[in-house]
LOSE-685982 format. One record per residue (C-alpha): residue in three letters; chain; residue number from 1; x, y, z. Coordinates in nm, 2 decimals, always signed. Layout:
<drenses>
ALA|A|NUM|X|Y|Z .
...
</drenses>
This chain:
<drenses>
MET|A|1|+4.11|+5.47|-4.48 .
GLN|A|2|+4.46|+5.32|-4.30 .
ASN|A|3|+4.36|+5.59|-3.99 .
LYS|A|4|+4.01|+5.38|-3.96 .
LYS|A|5|+4.15|+5.03|-3.98 .
GLY|A|6|+4.39|+5.12|-3.68 .
GLN|A|7|+4.07|+5.26|-3.49 .
GLU|A|8|+3.88|+4.91|-3.52 .
GLU|A|9|+4.15|+4.71|-3.37 .
ILE|A|10|+4.21|+4.93|-3.11 .
ILE|A|11|+3.84|+4.87|-3.02 .
GLY|A|12|+3.86|+4.50|-3.12 .
PHE|A|13|+4.15|+4.51|-2.85 .
VAL|A|14|+3.97|+4.66|-2.57 .
LEU|A|15|+3.69|+4.46|-2.58 .
ILE|A|16|+3.89|+4.14|-2.56 .
VAL|A|17|+4.06|+4.32|-2.24 .
LEU|A|18|+3.75|+4.36|-2.11 .
LEU|A|19|+3.59|+4.04|-2.19 .
VAL|A|20|+3.90|+3.89|-1.99 .
SER|A|21|+3.85|+4.16|-1.77 .
VAL|A|22|+3.47|+4.03|-1.68 .
ILE|A|23|+3.57|+3.68|-1.66 .
ALA|A|24|+3.83|+3.72|-1.43 .
VAL|A|25|+3.59|+3.93|-1.18 .
VAL|A|26|+3.32|+3.63|-1.23 .
PHE|A|27|+3.59|+3.37|-1.12 .
LEU|A|28|+3.72|+3.57|-0.81 .
ALA|A|29|+3.34|+3.58|-0.68 .
ILE|A|30|+3.30|+3.25|-0.74 .
ASN|A|31|+3.60|+3.20|-0.54 .
ILE|A|32|+3.56|+3.39|-0.28 .
ARG|A|33|+3.19|+3.30|-0.18 .
LYS|A|34|+3.34|+2.92|-0.17 .
PRO|A|35|+3.31|+2.81|+0.20 .
SER|A|36|+3.67|+2.78|+0.33 .
GLU|A|37|+3.74|+2.37|+0.37 .
LYS|A|38|+3.80|+2.24|+0.70 .
LEU|A|39|+4.14|+2.09|+0.78 .
PRO|A|40|+4.24|+1.87|+1.04 .
SER|A|41|+4.45|+2.00|+1.31 .
ALA|A|42|+4.68|+1.80|+1.57 .
GLU|A|43|+4.68|+2.12|+1.78 .
ILE|A|44|+4.28|+2.10|+1.80 .
GLU|A|45|+4.29|+1.78|+1.90 .
SER|A|46|+4.54|+1.79|+2.17 .
PHE|A|47|+4.34|+2.11|+2.29 .
LEU|A|48|+4.02|+1.88|+2.34 .
GLN|A|49|+4.19|+1.58|+2.50 .
SER|A|50|+4.41|+1.80|+2.74 .
SER|A|51|+4.06|+1.98|+2.83 .
MET|A|52|+3.90|+1.66|+2.90 .
ARG|A|53|+4.10|+1.60|+3.20 .
TYR|A|54|+4.04|+1.98|+3.34 .
SER|A|55|+3.91|+1.97|+3.70 .
THR|A|56|+3.58|+2.15|+3.69 .
SER|A|57|+3.41|+2.37|+3.98 .
CYS|A|58|+3.17|+2.12|+4.01 .
LEU|A|59|+3.18|+1.85|+4.27 .
ILE|A|60|+2.98|+1.56|+4.36 .
SER|A|61|+3.08|+1.48|+4.72 .
SER|A|62|+3.33|+1.63|+4.93 .
GLU|A|63|+3.61|+1.42|+4.75 .
ARG|A|64|+3.50|+1.37|+4.40 .
ARG|A|65|+3.57|+1.70|+4.17 .
TYR|A|66|+3.42|+1.64|+3.83 .
SER|A|67|+3.62|+1.67|+3.51 .
LEU|A|68|+3.54|+1.84|+3.16 .
LYS|A|69|+3.48|+1.52|+3.05 .
ASP|A|70|+3.22|+1.40|+3.35 .
VAL|A|71|+3.04|+1.70|+3.35 .
ILE|A|72|+2.97|+1.63|+2.99 .
VAL|A|73|+2.87|+1.25|+3.03 .
SER|A|74|+2.67|+1.42|+3.32 .
CYS|A|75|+2.49|+1.72|+3.12 .
ALA|A|76|+2.41|+1.44|+2.83 .
GLY|A|77|+2.23|+1.19|+3.06 .
ASN|A|78|+2.06|+1.32|+3.36 .
ASN|A|79|+2.19|+1.68|+3.46 .
GLU|A|80|+2.29|+1.61|+3.80 .
LYS|A|81|+2.38|+1.91|+4.09 .
CYS|A|82|+2.69|+2.02|+4.19 .
LEU|A|83|+2.74|+2.09|+4.56 .
ASN|A|84|+2.74|+2.43|+4.46 .
ASN|A|85|+2.40|+2.39|+4.30 .
MET|A|86|+2.51|+2.49|+3.96 .
THR|A|87|+2.39|+2.18|+3.73 .
ALA|A|88|+2.62|+1.98|+3.52 .
CYS|A|89|+2.52|+2.18|+3.22 .
ASP|A|90|+2.57|+2.50|+3.40 .
THR|A|91|+2.97|+2.41|+3.48 .
LEU|A|92|+3.01|+2.28|+3.10 .
ASN|A|93|+2.88|+2.59|+2.96 .
TYR|A|94|+3.08|+2.85|+3.26 .
THR|A|95|+3.40|+2.60|+3.20 .
ALA|A|96|+3.40|+2.53|+2.79 .
ASP|A|97|+3.40|+2.91|+2.78 .
LYS|A|98|+3.64|+2.97|+3.01 .
LEU|A|99|+3.88|+2.74|+2.87 .
LEU|A|100|+3.83|+2.90|+2.48 .
ARG|A|101|+3.86|+3.20|+2.55 .
GLU|A|102|+4.18|+3.11|+2.74 .
GLY|A|103|+4.29|+2.89|+2.48 .
PHE|A|104|+4.23|+3.09|+2.19 .
LYS|A|105|+4.16|+3.44|+2.24 .
PRO|A|106|+3.96|+3.59|+1.91 .
CYS|A|107|+4.03|+3.95|+1.85 .
PRO|A|108|+4.11|+4.18|+1.53 .
ASP|A|109|+4.51|+4.11|+1.61 .
CYS|A|110|+4.56|+3.77|+1.71 .
PRO|A|111|+4.61|+3.48|+1.48 .
THR|A|112|+4.26|+3.34|+1.60 .
ASN|A|113|+3.96|+3.52|+1.52 .
ALA|A|114|+3.69|+3.32|+1.56 .
TYR|A|115|+3.56|+2.95|+1.69 .
ARG|A|116|+3.25|+2.77|+1.75 .
LEU|A|117|+3.22|+2.47|+2.01 .
LYS|A|118|+2.95|+2.21|+1.95 .
ILE|A|119|+2.90|+1.94|+2.18 .
TYR|A|120|+2.59|+1.70|+2.04 .
GLY|A|121|+2.45|+1.35|+2.14 .
THR|A|122|+2.24|+1.09|+1.92 .
ASN|A|123|+2.03|+1.23|+1.66 .
ASN|A|124|+2.20|+1.52|+1.68 .
ARG|A|125|+2.06|+1.67|+1.97 .
THR|A|126|+2.25|+1.98|+2.08 .
ILE|A|127|+2.42|+1.97|+2.42 .
ILE|A|128|+2.60|+2.32|+2.42 .
ASN|A|129|+2.68|+2.55|+2.13 .
LEU|A|130|+2.93|+2.80|+2.20 .
ARG|A|131|+3.12|+3.05|+1.93 .
GLU|A|132|+3.27|+3.38|+1.92 .
GLY|A|133|+3.39|+3.58|+1.67 .
ASN|A|134|+3.36|+3.60|+1.27 .
CYS|A|135|+3.56|+3.33|+1.05 .
SER|A|136|+3.77|+3.50|+0.77 .
GLY|A|137|+4.06|+3.28|+0.73 .
THR|A|138|+4.13|+2.92|+0.75 .
ILE|A|139|+3.95|+2.68|+0.97 .
THR|A|140|+4.11|+2.41|+1.14 .
THR|A|141|+3.92|+2.11|+1.32 .
SER|A|142|+3.91|+1.80|+1.54 .
LEU|A|143|+3.62|+1.59|+1.63 .
LEU|A|144|+3.64|+1.39|+1.95 .
SER|A|145|+3.40|+1.10|+2.05 .
LEU|A|146|+3.30|+1.04|+2.43 .
PRO|A|147|+3.12|+0.69|+2.51 .
THR|A|148|+2.81|+0.76|+2.76 .
TYR|A|149|+2.57|+0.52|+2.95 .
SER|A|150|+2.29|+0.58|+2.69 .
ASP|A|151|+2.45|+0.73|+2.37 .
LYS|A|152|+2.72|+0.87|+2.21 .
VAL|A|153|+2.86|+1.25|+2.26 .
LYS|A|154|+3.06|+1.41|+1.97 .
ILE|A|155|+3.30|+1.70|+2.07 .
GLU|A|156|+3.35|+1.96|+1.77 .
LEU|A|157|+3.60|+2.21|+1.78 .
GLU|A|158|+3.66|+2.49|+1.47 .
VAL|A|159|+3.92|+2.75|+1.52 .
CYS|A|160|+3.96|+3.01|+1.21 .
ARG|A|161|+4.26|+3.17|+1.22 .
GLU|A|162|+4.43|+3.41|+0.96 .
ILE|A|163|+4.68|+3.33|+0.70 .
</drenses>
């Protein structure tokens, strides 16, 4: 009789351990699937601010070279042609891609494993959307607004880093 009571206690203990384990697995699964919170970053904001002054390959006249900010405004507006026959939007794609690759270099062994640059105008009209890598860490972000002749352009950069 005493042997049977010990078996019942062991079975009860095993059931409690199994129940706690199942609850822990469900809790972990919910937390892992939860999307990462985007944290504002002064570093990303500084990168965006300084990028706006970067000189591009777009010459409008022999004396005037467009900055990245000028190219964004032109691309959002009338998409002027540069003297090298590239449009402002083509120059924007090329220059932004180059700056992001040099600035963040996503790779498996680097602290940055992904980034996304989205530039959009009124009514969320996408002007450019560049992304590289797969995010598996913390997202840091910054948003910059540029006034143009016709609307307001927003520039959003998200960088994903391992913790």
